[in-house]
C-alpha positions in Angstrom: 0.1 45.4 9.8 1.8 43.3 11.7 4.9 42.0 10.1 5.6 37.8 11.0 9.5 38.3 10.5 9.3 35.1 8.8 9.9 33.2 5.8 8.9 28.9 4.6 12.2 28.3 2.5 11.2 24.8 1.3 8.8 22.2 2.0 8.0 18.4 1.2 5.4 15.8 1.0 5.5 12.2 0.9 2.6 10.2 -1.2 -0.6 9.9 0.5 -1.0 6.1 1.3 -3.6 4.0 2.4 -2.4 1.4 5.2 1.7 1.9 4.3 2.6 0.1 7.5 4.9 3.3 8.1 4.8 4.4 11.5 5.3 8.2 12.4 8.4 8.3 12.3 9.4 6.4 9.9 7.1 8.9 7.3 8.5 11.9 9.3 11.9 10.6 8.2 11.3 11.0 4.7 9.7 14.1 5.0 12.2 15.4 6.7 15.1 14.3 4.3 13.5 15.5 1.6 13.1 18.9 3.1 16.9 19.0 3.5 18.1 17.9 -0.1 15.6 20.7 -1.5 16.8 23.3 0.8 20.3 22.3 0.9 20.5 22.2 3.7 22.7 19.9 6.6 20.8 18.4 9.0 22.8 19.8 11.8 21.9 23.0 11.3 18.1 22.5 11.5 18.4 23.7 15.6 14.2 24.1 15.7 11.4 21.8 15.5 7.9 22.1 16.2 6.2 18.6 15.9 2.7 17.7 15.6 0.7 15.2 17.9 -0.1 12.2 16.0 -3.1 10.2 16.2 -1.4 6.8 15.4 0.8 7.7 18.4 -1.3 9.4 20.6 -0.9 8.2 24.1 3.1 9.3 23.8 3.5 12.7 26.0 7.0 12.7 24.9 6.8 12.5 21.3 8.3 15.7 20.2 11.7 14.6 22.0 11.6 11.1 20.9 11.1 12.7 17.1 14.4 14.9 16.9 15.7 11.0 18.7 14.3 9.6 15.7 15.9 12.1 13.6 19.4 12.8 15.1 18.0 16.5 15.7 19.6 18.5 18.8 17.0 21.1 18.3 17.3 24.4 20.3 14.1 25.5 20.2 11.2 22.2 20.6 7.6 22.6 20.0 4.8 19.8 19.8 1.5 21.2 18.5 -2.0 19.7 20.0 -3.9 21.5 17.3 -5.0 18.7 15.4 -5.9 20.4 11.8 -4.6 23.5 12.7 -0.8 22.6 13.9 0.8 23.3 10.9 0.4 27.1 9.9 0.0 26.7 14.6 3.7 25.9 14.2 4.9 28.1 11.7 3.1 31.1 13.7 4.7 29.4 16.6 8.2 29.1 14.9 8.3 32.4 13.7 7.9 34.0 17.3 10.9 31.4 18.4 12.8 33.2 15.2 12.3 36.8 16.2 13.0 36.2 20.1 16.6 34.3 18.4 15.5 31.3 19.8 17.0 29.4 16.7 17.6 30.4 12.7 16.2 27.5 10.9 13.6 26.0 12.0 11.0 22.8 10.5 7.5 22.4 11.2 6.9 19.0 10.8 3.5 16.6 10.7 3.5 13.0 10.3 0.7 10.8 10.8 -0.9 7.1 10.0 -3.9 6.6 11.2 -4.5 3.7 8.4 -2.4 1.9 10.0 -2.2 2.5 12.8 -4.9 3.6 15.6 -4.0 5.0 19.4 -6.5 8.0 19.5 -8.2 8.8 22.7 -10.9 11.2 21.9 -11.8 11.5 25.9 -12.0 15.1 27.4 -13.2 15.6 31.1 -16.4 15.4 30.0 -16.4 12.6 28.0 -20.6 12.6 27.5 -20.0 15.1 25.0 -16.1 15.2 23.5 -17.0 11.7 22.1 -20.7 10.6 23.4 -22.3 7.0 22.3 -24.4 7.0 19.1 -22.5 10.0 17.7 -20.1 7.3 15.3 -17.2 9.8 14.7 -16.5 13.1 12.7 -19.1 12.5 10.3 -22.8 12.3 12.5 -20.6 15.1 13.9 -20.7 17.1 11.2 -24.0 15.8 9.4 -26.1 17.5 12.8 -24.2 20.8 11.7 -24.7 19.9 8.3 -28.4 19.7 9.2 -28.7 22.9 11.3 -27.4 25.3 8.6 -29.7 23.6 6.3 -32.5 24.6 9.0 -30.9 28.0 9.1 -30.2 29.3 6.0 -31.0 26.7 3.8 -28.3 24.2 2.0 -27.9 23.1 -1.5 -26.9 19.9 -2.4 -25.5 20.7 -5.6 -23.0 23.5 -3.9 -21.6 20.9 -2.2 -21.3 18.8 -4.9 -19.1 21.6 -6.2 -17.1 21.5 -3.8 -16.4 17.9 -4.4 -16.3 18.3 -8.4 -13.8 21.1 -8.2 -11.7 19.7 -5.7 -11.3 16.1 -7.7 -10.6 17.9 -10.5 -7.5 19.1 -9.1 -6.5 15.7 -7.6 -6.8 14.4 -10.8 -3.1 16.5 -11.4 -1.3 15.4 -7.7 0.8 12.7 -8.3 0.3 12.7 -4.2 -3.2 12.2 -3.8 -4.4 8.6 -3.2 -4.3 6.6 -6.5 -8.2 6.0 -6.0 -9.2 9.6 -6.2 -7.3 10.7 -9.3 -10.5 10.6 -11.2 -13.2 12.8 -12.0 -16.0 13.2 -10.5 -19.6 14.2 -12.1 -22.5 15.8 -10.5 -24.0 12.5 -11.0 -21.5 10.9 -9.1 -22.1 13.5 -5.8 -26.1 13.1 -5.5 -25.8 9.1 -6.1 -23.0 9.1 -3.3 -23.7 6.8 0.1 -25.6 8.7 2.5 -24.2 8.3 5.7 -25.3 10.9 8.3 -27.8 12.8 6.8 -27.5 15.2 4.5 -23.7 14.1 4.8 -23.2 11.8 1.8 -19.4 9.7 1.4 -18.1 12.1 -1.1 -18.6 15.2 1.1 -16.0 13.3 3.6 -12.1 12.8 3.9 -10.5 9.1 4.1 -8.1 8.8 6.7 -4.9 7.7 5.2 -0.8 8.1 6.2 1.7 10.7 5.2 3.5 13.8 6.2 5.0 17.1 5.0 7.6 19.4 6.4 8.4 23.1 5.9 11.6 25.3 6.3 10.7 28.1 8.4 13.6 30.8 8.7 14.2 34.9 8.9 14.5 36.4 5.6 18.1 37.3 5.6 19.4 33.7 7.0 17.7 32.9 3.7 19.3 34.9 1.7 22.5 34.1 3.6 22.1 30.5 2.7 20.9 31.1 -1.0 17.3 29.8 -0.4 15.6 32.2 -3.3 12.4 30.7 -3.5 10.3 32.1 0.0 7.0 32.7 0.9 6.2 35.5 3.6 3.9 34.9 6.6 2.4 37.7 6.5 0.0 37.2 9.0 -1.9 34.8 11.5 -4.1 34.1 14.3 -6.4 32.1 15.5 -8.7 31.1 18.8 -9.6 28.4 21.0 -13.1 27.4 22.3 -15.2 29.8 20.8 -17.4 31.4 23.0 -16.8 28.4 25.5 -18.3 30.0 28.3 -22.1 29.4 26.5 -24.0 26.1 27.4 -25.7 26.4 23.9 -23.9 28.7 21.5 -25.1 28.7 17.4 -22.8 25.5 16.4 -22.9 27.5 13.0 -20.5 29.6 14.0 -17.4 29.0 14.3 -14.0 31.0 15.2 -13.4 32.1 12.2 -15.8 34.6 12.4 -14.2 36.0 15.3 -10.7 35.7 13.7 -11.3 37.1 10.2 -11.0 40.7 10.2 -8.1 40.0 12.9 -6.3 38.4 10.2 -7.1 41.0 7.4 -6.4 43.2 9.7 -2.7 42.4 10.1 -2.1 41.7 6.7 -3.4 44.8 5.6 -5.6 43.3 3.3 -9.0 42.4 2.3 -10.9 39.3 0.8 -10.2 41.1 -2.4 -6.7 40.8 -2.4 -6.6 36.6 -1.8 -5.7 34.8 -5.3 -6.3 31.7 -4.0 -8.0 29.9 -1.0 -6.5 26.7 0.7 -8.9 25.7 3.5 -8.8 22.8 6.0 -11.2 20.3 4.1 -12.7 17.7 6.5 -16.0 17.8 5.3 -17.4 20.0 2.5 -19.6 21.9 4.5 -16.6 23.2 6.5 -15.7 25.1 3.4 -18.7 26.1 2.4 -19.1 28.1 6.1 -15.7 29.7 6.3 -16.3 31.1 2.6 -19.1 33.1 4.1 -16.6 33.5 7.6 -13.7 35.2 5.7 -16.0 37.6 3.6 -15.8 35.9 0.0 -19.7 36.5 1.2 -22.6 36.6 3.2 -23.0 34.2 6.2 -26.0 32.0 4.6 -24.8 32.7 1.1 -22.4 30.4 0.8 -24.7 28.1 -1.8 -25.4 30.9 -4.1 -21.4 32.3 -4.2 -20.2 28.6 -4.8 -22.6 27.5 -7.7 -22.2 31.2 -9.3 -18.3 31.3 -9.0 -15.5 29.7 -10.9 -13.6 28.1 -7.6 -10.9 26.4 -10.7 -7.5 26.7 -11.0 -8.4 29.1 -13.8 -11.0 30.8 -12.3 -12.0 33.9 -9.9 -11.0 31.9 -6.3 -9.3 28.6 -7.1 -10.1 26.5 -4.1 -7.5 24.0 -2.4 -6.1 23.5 -6.0 -4.0 20.0 -4.8 -7.7 18.4 -4.3 -7.2 19.1 -0.7 -8.3 16.5 2.0 -11.7 15.4 0.3 -9.8 14.6 -2.4 -6.3 13.6 -2.3 -7.2 12.4 1.2 -7.0 13.1 5.2 -3.2 11.6 6.6 -4.1 12.5 10.3 -3.4 15.2 11.9 -0.5 15.6 9.4 -3.6 16.3 7.3 -3.0 20.7 8.1 0.2 20.7 6.6 -1.1 18.9 3.0 -3.1 22.5 2.6 -0.2 24.5 3.5 2.3 22.4 1.3 -0.5 23.3 -1.8 -0.2 26.9 -1.1 4.0 27.2 -0.5 4.5 24.6 -4.0 2.1 27.2 -6.2 3.5 30.2 -4.8 6.8 28.5 -5.6 5.3 28.0 -8.7 6.0 24.1 -9.0 2.4 23.1 -9.3 2.8 21.3 -12.6 -0.9 20.8 -14.0 -2.6 23.0 -12.4 0.0 26.1 -12.1 -2.9 29.1 -10.9 -1.8 32.3 -12.9 -1.4 35.0 -10.5 -0.3 32.6 -6.9 0.4 36.0 -5.4 -1.2 35.3 -1.9 -2.9 32.3 -0.5 -5.5 32.0 2.4 -4.7 28.9 4.8 -6.7 27.7 7.8 -6.5 25.1 10.2 -9.7 23.0 11.8 -9.1 21.7 15.4 -10.8 19.1 17.4 -14.8 18.6 17.1 -16.3 18.3 20.4 -20.4 17.4 20.2 -22.4 20.0 20.9 -20.5 23.2 19.7 -18.5 24.1 16.4 -14.4 22.9 16.2 -12.5 23.5 19.4 -9.7 25.4 17.3 -9.9 27.8 14.3 -6.5 29.3 12.9 -5.2 30.9 9.8 -2.4 32.3 8.0 -2.1 34.5 4.8 1.1 33.9 2.9 2.9 36.7 0.2 5.0 35.9 -2.7 
């Protein structure tokens, strides 16, 4: 086992809002102020900062420096994470490295984005015809192609995807930070009759862009004790991979980087899938949840539909799934979305998930998904195991 030597000793989250009219800096300030208030730390004690590169400010290469200025911070360690939805868990892992090296004592991992207010992203890559090709109208169509391929290879039951959406919506009903329009239950009839937007992908298989922010205090167990921070969660193990099978011109698009890092993650943590008490996967689309259940060994590859249909994934069930509602039923605050699932895991482990608290929040598996290239699987796969 490898001990990361770091704990998450605090968290904060803004309410997710559609077209808030606010900037990423403004939202970040709210999350940062809430984090200081909840932990009792003074601003001058924060000497490390990891910032997620947002879609709403993506043209700004100095974003992390300007965020430091906006917050009035003078960090001794600064990180700008451009791993998309992996940036929050990746930021915690990088903060843990900085703590081990003695570069800082108290690091904040901060993600804020406002893509429903301002969209300044450019998905183009050095091969733009394969990164954001004309005719493929964004991530929903790309994931529609992925779903079609998965169905061809293994068979895909729409009711299984519907169950994921319904389960997560039931959790969002009890999450006051979710988009107001998502705080109503779903039925299978609602799901199956929802509009098809990229066959076989329905609108209820998708996230909805919105604005929001979240933040985490990462430190060592010793520093946490010194400051009287009694509630902490251990960052037990972390693994990531980027550009999985990048040297293959035509890889299997239903095989993600999670298949390469899952065994490494469990080995580092000294755990197996049976030790995981809740699963908080990155969920931009329902098919991504199903595929991650397979990749992390909860069921065999290609058996995800049957596993979902035969398993209680509710907050009272065998494997509680995205207990805050996930991005699909909370809203996706741009590239701050990777922190949304991580916040919920920490909240559960702090025993603060009112109305949806699970019985045994002793361990959690949280994942992130990065950029979505065309013609292969997602660009970065990252995962972290937390232990109470």
